[in-house]
N, C-alpha and C positions, 0 to 999 in steps of 0.2 A: 691718246697717242698722237704726237705731232711728227709727221714725216716730211722731210725736205728732200726734193729731188734736184740734182744738178745735171742738166742736159747740155751737151756741147754742140749739137748740130740739129737742124730742122728734120733731117732724115733719120735721126736716132730717136728711138721711142722708149718710154718707160714700160711699155708692154704690159706683161703680167704683173709687174710691181704696182702699176696704177690700178689695175683691176682688184688686186688684193687689198690695197689701202681703201679704195672706194667701197668695196663690199663690206668692209669691217667698220666703216664710218669714221675712219681716222681723218684728222685735219691734215691737209696736203698743202705744201707750199713749194715754190719752184724758183730755180735760178736757170733760166734758159740763156746761157751766156752768149750764144750766137746772136740772140735778139737784144743783147745789151742789158739783160736783167742782172742785177748785182748778186753777189754771194751774200749770205748772212754775215752781219758784222761780228757775231760770236755764236757759240753753240747754245746760248741761252734760249734761242727761239725754236728749238726742235729737240725731239727725243731720239730721233733716228735720222741719220744722213745716208742717202743713197747716191753714189756718184757713178754716172753711166759712162758709156764708151764714146769713141770718136776716132777720127783718123789721126789725131795728134799723138804725140809722145809726151811723157812727163818732161822731156828735155826740149820740147818745142818752145821757142822764145816768143815774146810779144811782138818782136819784129817780124817773125814768120807768121804769126796768127794773132792779130791785135786783140781779139776778144777772148782768147784763152790765156789765163794767167795761172800757169802751173804752180808758181810759188804761193800765190794767194790760196789756191785750192789745197795745197799741202798744209798751209798754215791752218786753214779751217779744219782739215782732217785731224791735225794734231790737237787743236782746241777741243774737238769733239771727243777724241780718245781720252784726253786729260780730264774731261768733264764726265767720263763714264757713260757717254752716249753710245747707242748702237751705230756702227759704221759698216756699211756694205759697199764694196766697189766692184764694178763690172767692167772687165776688159781694161780700157784706159783707167777706169776708176780703181781697179785692183793694183795697177802699176803705180798710180799716184799714192796709194796707201803705203806700198813698199818704199817708194822714194821719200815720203814724209817721215818714215821711220828709219831712214838711212840705208835702205837696200836698193841698189840701182836696177832699173829696168834692164831686161836682157832680150835678145832676139830668140824667139822660139825655134827649135830645130826644124819645124815645118810650119808653113802657112796652112791654116784650117778655115774653110768656109763651108757651111752646110751643117749637117747633123751627123755626128760620130759618137761612139761610146766613150765615156770616161770610166776609169776603173778606180774604185775607192781603195786607198791604202789601208793597211791594218788599222791605223789610227782613225781613218775615215769610217771604216765599217763599225768601229766601236764607239764612234762619236754619237752622243744622244740626239743631236740635231739632224744627223745625216743617216741614221741607221735605216730609215725607210727607203733610202736610195737603192739598197741592195749592193751586191758586189760590183755591179756594173749598171750604167744607165746611159741611154742615148740622149744627147743634149745638143743644143745649137752652138755653133762656133762662127767667129768672123774675126780673125786676128793674124798678126805676124809676130808679135812680141809676147812677152810673159813677165809677170811681176818678179821683182827681186825678193830674196828671202833674208829676213833678219835672223839673229841667233835664236830668237824665241819662236820663230814661225814654225808651223807644222803643216806639211803638205797632206791634204785630206783626199785628194783625187788627182789622177794623172790621165793622160790619153796617149795613144800610140804616137801622136805627132807632137805632143807637148807635155813635159813632165810636171807642170805647175798649173793645174786646172782649178783646184779649190785650195785656198790657203787660209789657215787661221792665224791671225797676228796677235790676238788677245782674246779675252773672255767674250767680248761682244764686237769683235772686229774681224771681218771676213772679206777675202778677195776671191772673186769668181772670174777667172780668165774666160771661161765659157759663158754662153748666153742662155740661161734657163728662162729668161724673161721674153724670149722671142715668141711672137705670135705670127699668124699668117699675114696680118696687116703690117706688123713691124718689119717683117722680112721683105714685103713688097716695097717699102720705102727704101730699104738698103739696095735692093736689086735695081730700082729705078736710078739710083745715084751712082751705081758701081759698074756700069757697062764696061768701061775700059779696064778696071781692075779684074773683073771676071774673065775678060778675054785674055789678059796677060797670064792669069793663073790657070787657065784651061790646060788639062793634062797633068797637073801636079797631083801627087797621090791623095791629098786630103781636101779635095775641092769637089763639091757637089754641083751638078748642073742646075740651071734655073728651074727646069721642069721638076727635078727631084725636090728642090726646096719648096716649091709650090704645092707639091703633092703630099708632103710629110705632115703628120698630125702632131701639133705642138702641145696638145692639151695635157697629156700625161706628165710631160716634163714640167709644165706650169703648175700642175697640182702638187708635184713633189716639192717645187720651190715654195709654194704657199705654206705647206706643212713645215718646212724648214724655218720659214719666217715666223710662223705661229709659235714654234718651239723656242726660237730665239727670243721673241718678245716676252713669252711667259717666264723664261729664265731671268731676263732683265728685270721684270717686275718684282721678282723675288730676291733680288740682290741685296 
């Protein structure tokens, strides 16, 4: 299994996705676009594409952020989908999947930072890849937007602050607005970079304190993510 990670900022981490891929001995490649690393020229070089988050929007232009090429990432996502690769997007990555498929990014009803429950929809509870999540699962969040929905998209999980937390766009194409990949180390990187954002968000209904984020145990959420990924890859191998 060849897994390619697209990272947008030095303070954004692959987190539990990296642990999962390393522990299973998968071949890992990277596009750290903030460091000038290029995107793959095509989907031929990987079996799974994971596009991570960042402060950008799918509508961010090259003039606004010279190292983030939204259109190029959307083109790669479409190539991967056409080639029947596995595609998983997290936060900004999920929004890029929606945009690539013609569904515009939207602002979430609430900004969410920290750990809050997601509720699985009926489709989510019946989904074979997510059935182990249960009816509700507490996961990580750090967002203000949410992905658009295509006519074929299915919402698998929602939260009190955001109605689009997990979205299935195709057989092997999933968007996670939430951050199940967060680890204690990954969250420290975000906290260190986000002092001003956290100060401005203080007092809003879905914002955890720094102390709460540091005290929370991310391991159960990570393990649930790993099982989802294992199920997804097993199904892909049998396609």
